[in-house]
C-alpha positions as CSV (number, residue, x, y, z in Angstrom):
1,M,72.0,97.3,89.5
2,K,72.0,93.4,88.3
3,L,69.9,90.5,89.5
4,Y,72.1,87.5,89.8
5,K,69.9,84.0,90.5
6,Y,71.6,81.1,92.1
7,P,75.6,82.2,91.8
8,V,77.5,78.8,93.0
9,E,79.4,79.2,95.6
10,S,82.4,79.8,93.8
11,E,80.6,83.2,92.1
12,W,80.7,84.7,95.8
13,P,83.7,86.5,96.5
14,A,82.8,88.5,92.9
15,L,79.5,89.3,94.2
16,Q,81.1,90.6,97.5
17,R,83.6,92.9,95.8
18,R,83.1,96.7,97.4
19,P,83.4,99.5,94.9
20,E,87.4,100.3,94.7
21,M,88.9,103.9,94.0
22,D,92.5,104.1,92.4
23,V,94.4,105.6,95.5
24,S,97.9,105.1,93.9
25,E,98.3,108.9,94.3
26,L,95.9,109.3,97.5
27,F,98.5,108.8,100.0
28,A,101.3,110.9,98.6
29,T,98.9,113.7,98.8
30,V,97.5,112.9,102.1
31,Q,101.0,112.4,103.8
32,T,102.2,116.2,102.1
33,V,99.1,117.7,103.6
34,L,99.8,115.9,107.2
35,D,103.6,117.0,106.8
36,D,102.6,120.4,106.2
37,V,100.4,121.2,109.0
38,K,102.7,119.4,111.6
39,R,105.3,121.8,109.8
40,D,103.5,125.3,109.8
41,G,100.3,124.7,112.4
42,D,97.7,126.9,111.2
43,A,99.3,128.8,108.7
44,A,98.6,125.4,106.5
45,V,95.5,124.7,108.0
46,R,94.4,128.0,106.5
47,H,96.2,127.3,103.3
48,Y,94.4,123.6,102.8
49,G,91.0,125.6,103.7
50,S,91.3,127.6,100.9
51,K,92.8,125.2,98.0
52,F,89.8,122.4,99.1
53,D,87.3,123.7,100.4
54,K,87.4,127.0,98.8
55,V,86.9,129.1,101.6
56,D,89.2,131.6,103.9
57,I,88.8,131.4,107.5
58,A,90.4,133.7,109.9
59,D,89.6,132.4,113.3
60,F,88.8,128.4,113.2
61,Q,87.3,128.2,116.3
62,V,83.2,128.8,116.5
63,T,82.2,131.3,118.9
64,P,79.7,131.0,121.5
65,E,77.7,133.8,119.7
66,E,77.8,131.5,116.9
67,I,76.6,128.6,118.6
68,R,73.9,131.2,120.1
69,E,72.8,132.2,116.9
70,A,72.3,128.6,115.4
71,E,69.7,127.5,118.3
72,T,67.8,130.7,116.9
73,I,68.0,129.5,113.6
74,L,66.4,125.8,114.2
75,S,63.2,125.1,114.1
76,D,61.7,123.7,117.3
77,E,60.4,120.5,115.5
78,L,64.4,119.8,114.6
79,K,65.5,120.8,118.1
80,N,63.2,118.4,119.9
81,A,63.8,115.5,117.2
82,I,67.6,116.1,118.0
83,L,66.7,116.4,121.8
84,T,64.8,112.8,121.4
85,A,67.4,111.1,119.5
86,H,70.4,112.5,122.1
87,A,68.2,111.1,125.0
88,N,68.2,107.4,123.2
89,I,71.8,107.7,122.2
90,E,72.4,108.9,125.7
91,Q,70.4,106.1,127.2
92,F,72.2,103.3,125.4
93,H,75.4,104.0,125.7
94,A,74.9,104.7,129.6
95,A,73.8,101.1,129.7
96,Q,77.6,100.1,128.8
97,A,79.6,101.6,131.5
98,S,81.9,98.4,132.9
99,A,82.5,98.5,136.9
100,E,85.9,98.0,137.9
101,I,86.9,93.9,138.1
102,K,88.7,92.8,141.1
103,V,89.9,89.3,141.7
104,E,92.1,87.8,144.2
105,T,93.7,85.3,141.8
106,M,95.7,83.5,144.7
107,P,95.5,84.3,148.0
108,G,98.0,87.3,148.5
109,V,97.4,88.1,144.8
110,T,95.0,90.7,144.0
111,C,94.5,92.2,140.3
112,W,91.9,94.5,139.3
113,Q,90.9,96.4,135.9
114,K,90.0,100.5,136.1
115,P,87.7,102.0,133.2
116,V,89.4,105.1,132.6
117,A,88.4,107.9,130.4
118,I,90.9,109.0,127.4
119,E,91.5,112.8,128.6
120,K,91.5,114.3,124.9
121,V,89.4,113.2,121.9
122,G,88.9,114.7,118.5
123,L,85.7,114.0,116.5
124,Y,85.5,114.4,113.1
125,I,82.0,115.3,111.3
126,P,82.4,115.2,107.3
127,G,80.1,117.9,105.2
128,G,79.9,116.9,101.9
129,S,76.4,116.9,100.4
130,A,74.7,116.9,103.6
131,P,75.1,118.4,107.2
132,L,75.8,115.0,109.2
133,F,74.5,116.4,112.7
134,S,73.3,112.8,113.9
135,T,76.8,111.9,113.4
136,V,77.7,114.6,116.6
137,L,75.2,112.9,118.5
138,M,77.0,109.0,117.9
139,L,80.3,110.8,118.7
140,A,79.7,113.4,121.0
141,V,77.4,111.2,123.0
142,P,79.2,108.6,124.0
143,A,82.3,110.7,124.8
144,H,80.6,113.3,126.9
145,L,79.4,110.0,129.2
146,A,83.0,108.3,129.4
147,G,84.2,111.1,131.1
148,C,86.6,112.9,128.5
149,K,88.2,116.2,129.3
150,E,88.5,117.6,126.7
151,I,86.5,116.9,123.5
152,I,86.9,118.7,120.1
153,L,84.6,118.7,116.6
154,C,86.3,119.5,113.5
155,T,83.9,119.8,110.9
156,P,84.2,121.8,107.4
157,P,82.5,125.1,106.9
158,D,80.4,126.0,104.0
159,K,81.3,128.9,101.7
160,A,80.2,131.6,104.1
161,G,82.7,130.5,106.2
162,K,79.8,128.7,108.4
163,V,79.0,125.8,110.3
164,H,75.4,124.3,110.0
165,P,73.2,125.5,112.7
166,A,72.1,121.9,113.5
167,I,75.5,120.3,114.0
168,L,76.2,123.1,116.6
169,F,73.1,122.5,118.6
170,A,73.8,119.1,118.8
171,A,77.3,119.5,119.7
172,R,76.3,121.8,122.5
173,V,73.2,119.8,123.7
174,S,75.9,116.6,124.0
175,G,78.8,118.1,125.6
176,V,81.5,119.3,122.6
177,D,83.9,121.5,124.6
178,K,85.2,123.3,121.3
179,V,84.1,123.3,117.4
180,F,86.4,124.2,114.5
181,K,85.8,125.1,111.1
182,I,88.7,122.8,109.4
183,G,87.5,119.8,107.4
184,G,89.2,117.1,105.6
185,I,92.7,115.9,105.9
186,Q,93.9,119.2,107.7
187,A,91.6,118.8,110.2
188,I,92.9,115.5,110.9
189,A,96.6,116.6,110.8
190,A,95.3,119.4,113.3
191,M,93.9,117.1,115.7
192,S,96.9,114.9,115.3
193,Y,99.7,117.1,115.9
194,G,98.3,120.4,117.2
195,T,98.2,123.8,115.8
196,E,98.6,127.1,117.8
197,S,94.5,127.1,117.1
198,V,93.8,123.2,117.9
199,P,94.5,121.3,120.4
200,K,96.5,117.9,120.2
201,V,94.2,114.9,120.9
202,Y,94.8,111.4,121.8
203,K,92.1,110.0,119.8
204,I,90.3,110.6,116.5
205,A,86.9,109.4,115.7
206,G,84.4,110.1,112.7
207,P,83.9,108.8,109.3
208,G,85.4,110.5,106.2
209,N,86.1,110.7,102.4
210,Q,88.8,108.5,101.2
211,Y,90.7,111.4,102.2
212,V,90.2,111.6,105.5
213,T,90.4,108.0,105.6
214,A,94.0,107.7,104.7
215,A,94.4,110.9,107.2
216,K,93.4,108.9,109.8
217,Q,95.3,105.7,108.9
218,L,98.7,107.6,108.6
219,V,98.7,109.4,111.7
220,S,97.7,106.1,113.4
221,L,100.7,104.9,113.0
222,K,102.8,106.8,115.7
223,D,100.6,110.1,116.5
224,V,97.3,109.4,117.4
225,A,94.5,106.3,118.0
226,I,91.5,106.2,115.9
227,D,88.1,104.6,116.3
228,M,88.7,102.3,113.2
229,P,89.3,102.1,109.4
230,A,86.2,103.2,107.9
231,G,85.4,103.5,103.9
232,P,81.9,104.2,101.9
233,S,78.7,103.4,103.6
234,E,76.9,99.6,102.8
235,V,73.8,97.4,103.7
236,E,73.1,93.9,103.3
237,I,69.4,93.4,103.4
238,I,68.1,89.3,104.3
239,A,64.6,88.6,103.2
240,D,62.1,85.9,102.2
241,E,59.1,85.4,100.2
242,S,56.8,87.1,103.6
243,A,58.7,90.5,102.6
244,N,57.3,93.5,101.6
245,P,58.7,94.4,98.3
246,E,58.1,98.6,99.4
247,F,60.0,98.3,102.4
248,I,63.2,96.1,101.0
249,A,63.4,98.5,98.1
250,S,63.1,101.8,100.5
251,D,66.0,100.1,102.7
252,F,68.0,100.0,99.6
253,L,67.9,103.2,98.5
254,S,68.1,104.5,101.8
255,Q,71.4,103.3,101.8
256,A,72.4,104.0,98.1
257,E,71.5,107.4,98.3
258,H,74.3,107.9,100.9
259,G,77.1,108.3,97.9
260,A,78.2,107.4,94.7
261,D,80.5,104.7,96.3
262,S,77.8,103.0,98.6
263,Q,76.7,99.6,98.3
264,S,73.3,98.0,98.7
265,I,72.7,93.8,98.8
266,L,70.0,92.3,98.7
267,L,69.6,88.6,99.2
268,T,66.7,86.4,99.5
269,N,65.7,82.6,98.7
270,S,62.5,84.0,97.1
271,V,62.8,84.7,93.0
272,D,59.0,86.3,93.3
273,L,60.3,88.8,95.7
274,A,63.4,89.8,93.8
275,D,61.1,89.8,90.7
276,A,58.7,92.2,92.7
277,V,61.7,94.1,94.3
278,V,63.7,95.3,91.1
279,P,61.0,97.3,89.7
280,E,59.9,98.8,93.0
281,I,63.8,99.8,93.6
282,E,63.4,102.2,90.0
283,R,59.9,103.6,90.9
284,Q,61.0,105.0,94.5
285,L,64.1,106.1,92.5
286,N,62.5,108.4,90.2
287,N,61.5,110.1,93.0
288,L,64.2,111.0,95.3
289,P,66.0,114.4,95.2
290,R,69.6,112.5,95.2
291,K,68.4,110.3,92.3
292,E,71.2,111.0,90.0
293,L,74.0,110.1,92.7
294,T,71.6,107.4,94.1
295,A,71.6,105.5,90.5
296,K,75.6,105.8,90.4
297,S,75.6,103.4,93.8
298,L,73.1,101.4,92.5
299,E,75.5,100.2,89.4
300,H,77.5,98.6,92.1
301,S,74.7,97.4,93.9
302,R,73.2,93.6,93.5
303,V,70.0,91.6,94.2
304,I,71.0,87.8,94.2
305,V,69.0,84.6,94.5
306,L,70.3,82.3,97.0
307,K,69.2,78.2,97.3
308,D,68.2,78.5,101.0
309,I,68.7,80.3,104.3
310,Q,71.8,78.7,105.1
311,E,73.6,79.8,102.3
312,I,72.6,83.3,103.1
313,I,74.0,83.3,106.4
314,R,77.5,81.9,104.9
315,F,77.2,84.7,102.2
316,T,76.3,87.2,105.0
317,N,78.9,86.4,107.6
318,A,81.6,86.3,104.8
319,Y,80.6,89.8,103.3
320,A,80.6,91.1,106.9
321,P,78.0,94.2,106.4
322,E,78.1,97.4,107.8
323,H,74.2,97.1,108.3
324,L,72.4,94.2,108.2
325,I,68.3,94.1,107.6
326,I,67.0,90.6,108.4
327,H,63.4,90.9,107.1
328,T,62.2,87.4,107.4
329,V,59.2,85.0,109.0
330,D,62.3,83.5,111.5
331,Y,64.5,86.6,111.6
332,A,64.8,85.9,115.9
333,S,66.3,82.7,115.2
334,M,68.2,83.6,112.5
335,K,69.7,86.4,114.6
336,E,71.8,83.9,116.3
337,E,73.7,82.7,113.3
338,I,75.4,86.1,112.5
339,R,78.7,86.6,113.4
340,N,80.1,89.1,111.1
341,A,78.1,92.8,110.9
342,G,78.3,96.4,112.0
343,S,74.5,96.7,113.5
344,V,71.4,94.5,113.0
345,F,68.1,95.7,112.3
346,L,65.4,92.9,113.0
347,G,61.8,92.4,111.3
348,A,59.6,94.3,108.8
349,Y,59.0,97.4,111.2
350,T,63.0,98.2,111.9
351,P,64.4,100.2,109.1
352,E,68.2,100.9,108.7
353,S,67.1,104.5,109.3
354,A,66.0,103.9,112.9
355,G,69.8,102.9,114.3
356,D,71.0,106.2,111.9
357,Y,69.3,108.7,113.4
358,A,67.6,107.8,116.9
359,S,66.5,104.4,118.1
360,G,69.8,104.4,120.6
361,T,73.0,102.5,118.7
362,N,75.2,104.1,117.1
363,H,75.6,104.8,113.2
364,T,79.4,104.8,113.3
365,L,80.2,101.4,111.9
366,P,83.1,99.4,110.5
367,T,82.7,99.0,106.5
368,K,84.7,96.8,104.2
369,G,84.3,93.9,105.5
370,Y,85.8,95.3,109.1
371,A,82.6,93.8,111.1
372,R,85.0,90.9,111.3
373,M,86.8,92.1,113.5
374,Y,86.1,96.0,114.5
375,S,82.8,97.1,116.2
376,G,81.3,99.8,115.9
377,V,82.1,103.0,118.2
378,N,80.5,102.7,121.8
379,L,81.8,103.7,125.2
380,D,84.3,101.8,125.4
381,T,85.9,104.0,121.9
382,F,86.4,106.4,124.5
383,V,87.9,104.5,127.3
384,K,90.7,102.7,128.3
385,K,91.5,100.1,131.1
386,I,94.0,100.1,133.2
387,T,94.9,97.1,135.4
388,F,96.7,97.1,139.0
389,Q,98.0,94.7,141.1
390,E,98.9,94.3,144.6
391,I,100.9,91.2,146.5
392,T,101.4,90.6,150.2
393,P,104.4,89.3,151.5
394,D,102.7,86.1,152.0
395,G,101.0,86.2,148.4
396,L,104.9,86.7,147.0
397,R,105.9,83.5,148.9
398,R,103.4,81.3,147.4
399,L,103.8,83.3,143.5
400,G,107.5,84.3,143.8
401,P,108.7,80.7,142.9
402,T,106.9,79.8,139.9
403,I,108.2,83.7,138.7
404,E,111.7,82.7,139.1
405,I,111.2,79.1,137.2
406,L,109.2,81.3,134.1
407,A,111.8,84.1,133.9
408,A,115.2,81.7,134.5
409,N,113.6,79.5,131.2
410,E,113.0,82.6,129.4
411,Q,116.7,83.4,130.1
412,L,115.7,86.9,131.7
413,E,117.5,86.6,135.1
414,A,117.4,90.5,136.0
415,H,113.4,89.7,136.1
416,K,114.4,86.3,138.3
417,N,116.4,88.6,140.7
418,A,113.7,91.3,141.1
419,V,111.5,88.1,143.0
420,T,114.5,86.5,144.5
421,V,115.8,89.3,146.3
422,R,112.3,90.0,147.9
423,L,112.2,86.3,148.7
424,K,115.6,86.8,150.6
425,D,114.6,89.4,152.6
426,L,111.1,87.7,153.7
427,E,113.4,84.7,155.1
428,M,115.5,87.1,157.1
429,R,112.3,88.8,159.0
């Protein structure tokens, strides 16, 4: 981790750069797996599960008995925490439901838009070094609220061929219909194309490593929709002289522990705060069980002192962080100037961990600067909107000549004629 004091604006792009991996051979590998699963179905899924996850699975689908067993294994404390998070996430996302919009654009011409759930959706839950049962809630709750008819979930099993019980419990309470013990590229392929065991879906949501991300991008070209591109997790913290260095360091490290390619950035206009935070990060790092992994993330994390708040705002909107924490005296006014961020956390007592788990907002968010143009997962992720229109005879008399002129000037005579024949019919009545 490096400390930068008052870099000039021409140096900012280099400081905003995310960690990058060599992916020159990645897409070829991913495409091979996708093609094999598309051609060979379950057999290919089983082959790659053995090759990549080092586990042989006879039946991919989790049984009702396994789900019941999972509930008995979990402590009441964890189950109650999951249920509390579920209730908050459900309440926040339920409020996002949009009503049908109906407008009479001119007399006799009525247009309306109706939200309709995507029928079949697939959720991907990474395995890796930690069971992300919180992500089950973040994806399945809005999908269930939206009214998706079939919600399936894929997640890699452990070496014993089991799915973590908290993932299964979260899936049950959130309305997931089927859970499959499949991870990585082969999971994305199975949900995209369908196999003997896994149904094909229309949209896939959920984070993953660089291979999963590449697989999602490739299948989205023609086979299935995806929620958003996603890369390694990241946080930016804005703080002034009023901030608590211990709080700032804890937020910095909470994101850094996600993975070696995660990134944390602190922007401040206070040299004193920066000088206090750097040793505090080191102190807290030494007490973390994931110290080695977190330390790798810190290699491309930064503490940056800028001249004033306006410089900080400009830097932030250019960086477009996945998570943004504003820990300043005037955060209420500063938040109005934020244009590019996935999710924003305001004030000293709003850690990013709250949004990751239980406040109610979604933690599946755009990374790598995609917050400039993408939203995080929300109810609309699982909804499509269909438009309708109805024109009365009087409405066509009013609007028809306009359509004819526009069509004729685009040299689309059949379009014009579709109106002309109707207007002639009305004249004869």
